[in-house]
C-alpha positions as CSV (number, residue, x, y, z in Angstrom):
1,M,-14.5,2.6,9.3
2,K,-13.4,1.2,6.0
3,I,-11.6,3.3,3.4
4,V,-10.5,2.2,0.0
5,Y,-7.8,3.7,-2.2
6,V,-8.3,3.1,-5.9
7,S,-5.2,3.1,-8.0
8,P,-5.1,4.1,-11.8
9,R,-2.9,1.2,-12.7
10,S,-2.5,-2.6,-12.2
11,F,-0.1,-3.5,-9.4
12,T,1.7,-6.7,-8.5
13,S,0.8,-8.0,-5.1
14,T,4.2,-6.9,-3.8
15,E,3.7,-3.3,-5.0
16,L,0.3,-3.1,-3.4
17,K,1.6,-4.5,-0.1
18,H,4.5,-2.0,-0.2
19,T,2.2,1.0,-0.7
20,Q,-0.2,-0.2,2.0
21,D,2.7,-0.8,4.5
22,R,4.0,2.8,3.9
23,L,0.6,4.2,4.8
24,A,-0.1,1.9,7.7
25,P,1.7,4.1,10.4
26,F,-0.8,6.9,9.6
27,V,-3.9,4.6,9.9
28,P,-5.5,5.0,13.4
29,P,-7.1,2.2,15.4
30,G,-10.6,1.4,14.2
31,V,-9.9,2.3,10.6
32,T,-9.2,-0.2,7.9
33,V,-7.5,0.8,4.6
34,K,-7.4,-1.3,1.5
35,F,-5.7,-0.6,-1.8
36,L,-7.3,-1.7,-5.0
37,D,-5.9,-1.6,-8.5
38,I,-8.1,-1.4,-11.6
39,K,-7.9,-5.1,-12.5
40,G,-7.5,-4.3,-16.1
41,P,-5.4,-2.6,-18.9
42,P,-5.8,1.1,-19.1
43,S,-3.2,1.6,-21.8
44,P,-3.2,1.7,-25.5
45,P,-2.5,0.3,-28.0
46,D,-3.5,-3.3,-27.4
47,F,-5.7,-3.0,-24.3
48,K,-4.5,-6.5,-23.3
49,S,-1.5,-6.1,-21.0
50,P,-2.3,-4.7,-17.5
51,T,0.3,-2.0,-17.6
52,L,0.7,1.7,-17.0
53,V,1.7,4.0,-19.8
54,P,5.5,4.3,-19.2
55,D,5.3,8.0,-18.5
56,C,3.1,9.2,-15.7
57,W,2.5,12.5,-17.6
58,D,1.0,10.6,-20.6
59,L,-2.6,11.5,-20.0
60,R,-3.7,8.5,-22.1
61,G,-3.1,6.4,-19.0
62,S,-5.4,8.4,-16.9
63,T,-8.0,8.6,-19.6
64,F,-8.2,4.8,-20.1
65,S,-8.0,4.0,-16.4
66,A,-10.7,6.5,-15.3
67,P,-13.8,4.3,-16.1
68,L,-12.1,1.3,-14.5
69,M,-11.5,3.4,-11.3
70,V,-15.1,4.5,-11.3
71,A,-16.2,0.8,-11.5
72,R,-13.9,0.1,-8.5
73,A,-15.6,2.9,-6.5
74,E,-19.0,1.4,-7.3
75,E,-17.7,-2.0,-6.2
76,A,-16.3,-0.5,-3.0
77,E,-19.8,0.9,-2.1
78,R,-21.5,-2.4,-2.8
79,E,-18.9,-4.1,-0.5
80,G,-19.7,-1.8,2.4
81,Y,-16.7,0.6,2.3
82,D,-17.3,4.0,3.9
83,A,-15.2,6.2,1.6
84,V,-13.2,6.1,-1.6
85,V,-9.9,7.9,-2.4
86,M,-9.0,8.2,-6.0
87,C,-5.3,7.4,-5.6
88,C,-3.6,9.6,-8.2
89,V,-2.8,13.3,-8.1
90,W,-4.3,13.8,-11.6
91,D,-7.7,12.9,-10.0
92,P,-8.8,10.7,-12.9
93,G,-12.5,9.9,-13.1
94,L,-13.1,11.9,-9.9
95,W,-16.3,13.7,-10.9
96,A,-17.8,10.6,-12.5
97,A,-17.1,8.6,-9.3
98,K,-18.7,11.2,-7.1
99,A,-21.8,10.9,-9.2
100,A,-21.7,7.1,-9.3
101,V,-21.9,6.4,-5.6
102,R,-23.4,7.9,-2.4
103,I,-20.4,7.3,-0.1
104,P,-17.8,10.1,-0.1
105,V,-15.3,10.1,-3.0
106,I,-12.3,12.4,-2.9
107,G,-9.2,13.1,-5.1
108,E,-5.7,13.6,-3.8
109,T,-5.0,16.9,-5.4
110,E,-8.6,18.1,-4.8
111,T,-8.1,17.3,-1.1
112,M,-4.7,18.9,-0.7
113,F,-5.9,22.2,-2.3
114,R,-9.0,22.3,0.0
115,V,-6.9,21.6,3.1
116,A,-4.2,24.1,2.0
117,S,-6.8,26.9,1.9
118,L,-7.3,26.3,5.7
119,L,-3.6,26.5,6.5
120,G,-2.0,29.2,4.4
121,D,-2.4,31.8,1.7
122,R,0.6,31.5,-0.6
123,W,1.4,28.0,-1.7
124,G,4.4,26.4,-3.2
125,V,3.6,23.3,-5.3
126,I,6.2,20.7,-6.1
127,T,6.0,17.8,-8.5
128,G,8.3,15.4,-10.3
129,V,9.7,16.5,-13.7
130,S,9.1,19.6,-15.9
131,V,6.8,17.9,-18.3
132,M,4.4,17.2,-15.5
133,K,4.0,20.9,-14.8
134,S,1.4,21.4,-17.5
135,I,-0.9,18.8,-15.9
136,V,-0.5,20.3,-12.5
137,Q,-1.2,23.7,-13.9
138,K,-4.5,22.4,-15.4
139,N,-5.5,21.1,-12.0
140,I,-4.6,24.5,-10.4
141,Q,-6.9,26.2,-12.9
142,C,-9.6,23.6,-12.7
143,Y,-9.9,23.9,-8.9
144,G,-9.8,27.7,-9.0
145,V,-6.8,28.1,-6.7
146,A,-4.4,30.0,-9.1
147,D,-4.4,33.1,-6.9
148,H,-3.0,31.0,-4.0
149,V,-0.1,29.3,-6.0
150,L,3.1,31.3,-5.6
151,S,5.2,29.0,-7.6
152,L,5.3,25.5,-9.2
153,K,8.6,23.7,-9.1
154,T,9.9,20.3,-10.0
155,I,12.6,18.1,-8.4
156,E,13.6,16.7,-11.8
157,L,13.3,13.0,-10.9
158,D,11.0,10.7,-12.8
159,P,8.5,9.2,-10.3
160,I,8.3,5.9,-12.1
161,R,11.9,5.4,-13.1
162,E,13.9,7.2,-10.5
163,F,12.1,7.8,-7.2
164,A,12.6,4.2,-5.9
165,K,16.2,4.1,-7.0
166,K,17.2,7.5,-5.5
167,P,15.2,8.0,-2.2
168,G,18.0,10.0,-0.6
169,E,18.3,12.4,-3.6
170,L,14.5,12.6,-3.8
171,E,14.3,13.7,-0.2
172,A,17.2,16.2,-0.6
173,R,15.7,17.8,-3.7
174,L,12.2,18.0,-2.2
175,I,13.6,19.9,0.8
176,E,15.7,22.1,-1.4
177,R,12.9,23.1,-3.7
178,A,10.5,23.7,-0.8
179,K,13.1,25.9,1.0
180,E,13.4,28.0,-2.3
181,Q,9.7,28.5,-2.3
182,I,9.6,29.4,1.4
183,S,12.3,32.0,0.7
184,E,10.2,33.4,-2.1
185,G,7.2,33.8,0.3
186,A,5.4,30.5,0.3
187,D,3.7,29.7,3.7
188,I,2.7,26.2,2.8
189,I,4.2,23.5,0.6
190,I,2.1,21.0,-1.4
191,G,3.8,17.8,-2.6
192,D,1.8,17.1,-5.8
193,C,3.0,13.6,-6.5
194,G,1.5,10.4,-5.1
195,A,4.9,8.6,-5.2
196,F,6.4,10.7,-2.4
197,L,5.1,8.6,0.5
198,P,5.7,5.1,-1.1
199,N,9.3,6.0,-1.8
200,L,10.2,8.2,1.2
201,G,8.3,6.3,3.9
202,I,7.2,7.7,7.2
203,E,10.7,8.8,8.3
204,G,11.4,10.6,5.1
205,I,8.2,12.5,5.2
206,K,8.8,13.4,8.8
207,R,12.3,14.7,8.0
208,V,10.9,16.9,5.2
209,K,8.3,18.4,7.5
210,E,10.9,19.0,10.2
211,N,13.3,20.8,7.8
212,L,10.7,23.2,6.4
213,G,9.0,24.8,9.4
214,V,5.8,25.3,7.4
215,P,2.9,22.8,6.7
216,F,3.8,20.2,4.1
217,L,0.9,18.3,2.5
218,E,1.5,14.9,1.1
219,P,-1.3,13.3,-1.1
220,M,-2.0,9.9,0.5
221,T,-1.9,11.0,4.2
222,T,-3.9,14.2,3.5
223,A,-6.6,12.2,1.7
224,L,-6.7,9.6,4.5
225,G,-7.4,12.3,7.1
226,M,-10.1,14.0,4.9
227,A,-11.8,10.7,4.2
228,Q,-12.0,9.9,7.9
229,M,-13.4,13.4,8.7
230,L,-16.2,13.1,6.1
231,V,-17.2,9.7,7.4
232,N,-17.2,10.8,11.0
233,L,-19.3,13.9,10.1
234,G,-21.7,11.8,8.1
235,L,-21.0,13.9,5.0
236,S,-20.8,13.0,1.3
237,Q,-20.9,14.8,-2.0
238,S,-24.2,16.5,-2.8
239,K,-26.4,14.6,-5.2
240,I,-27.5,17.9,-6.6
241,A,-23.9,18.8,-7.5
242,Y,-23.1,15.2,-8.6
243,P,-26.5,13.6,-9.6
244,L,-26.7,9.8,-9.4
245,A,-26.9,8.4,-12.9
246,D,-29.9,6.5,-14.0
247,R,-28.8,2.8,-13.9
248,D,-31.5,1.7,-16.5
249,L,-29.7,1.8,-19.8
250,V,-31.6,2.8,-22.9
251,S,-31.0,0.9,-26.1
252,V,-30.1,3.0,-29.2
253,D,-32.9,1.3,-31.0
254,D,-35.4,2.8,-28.5
255,L,-34.4,6.4,-29.4
256,E,-36.5,8.4,-31.8
257,W,-34.3,10.4,-34.2
258,K,-35.8,13.5,-35.6
């Protein structure tokens, strides 16, 4: 089985290897996981430098990277991959990618919310900094799970600028916020930030889970499990729900305007 993670930014080879190494302990025998970046510049204003918008809550980055992520999903299908994970909790380009290919395509937040519905009723959701809450809230509304979300908290560390520099503080704050939510009645905790695993590693994630005593969902590993399940069951998104686009492009000159 071959699964590809498509990232919404351009990485250095060192960054890609680091992320892949962090996920490797969760990859079972017989499964191959590859990380792909978008091979292009998603960000305004010059569209020339392959960079990420400096703030991960700046939705311009997701908007400009989404079509490039869809193109990578199509490339993965052509190359024989069995499933695609859109590797960003904002789930950019997800619906378009589901329509573009026949192999299963899943988003990280989409997957965590669907799995959470199997495990608990009152969810605590945790993300990076306060300004990110508005995007998380939009996803909560979009996926129709608002009735399940007890609270949405932040750890007040910037995923891009601070996570890698302060892994100990990141872990401590994540545990602290989660315990607050559990004391308020949450029966499951959703870590809605894709940078948790790359910066905490397998041991850090393990300590978080051991400290909470309730299920803790982390985006990358949850998506990995879901992708494997869909492939093993021979399931993919419905082409009625996500119709495959007509690949024959029509010239504007061929249109009749009335």
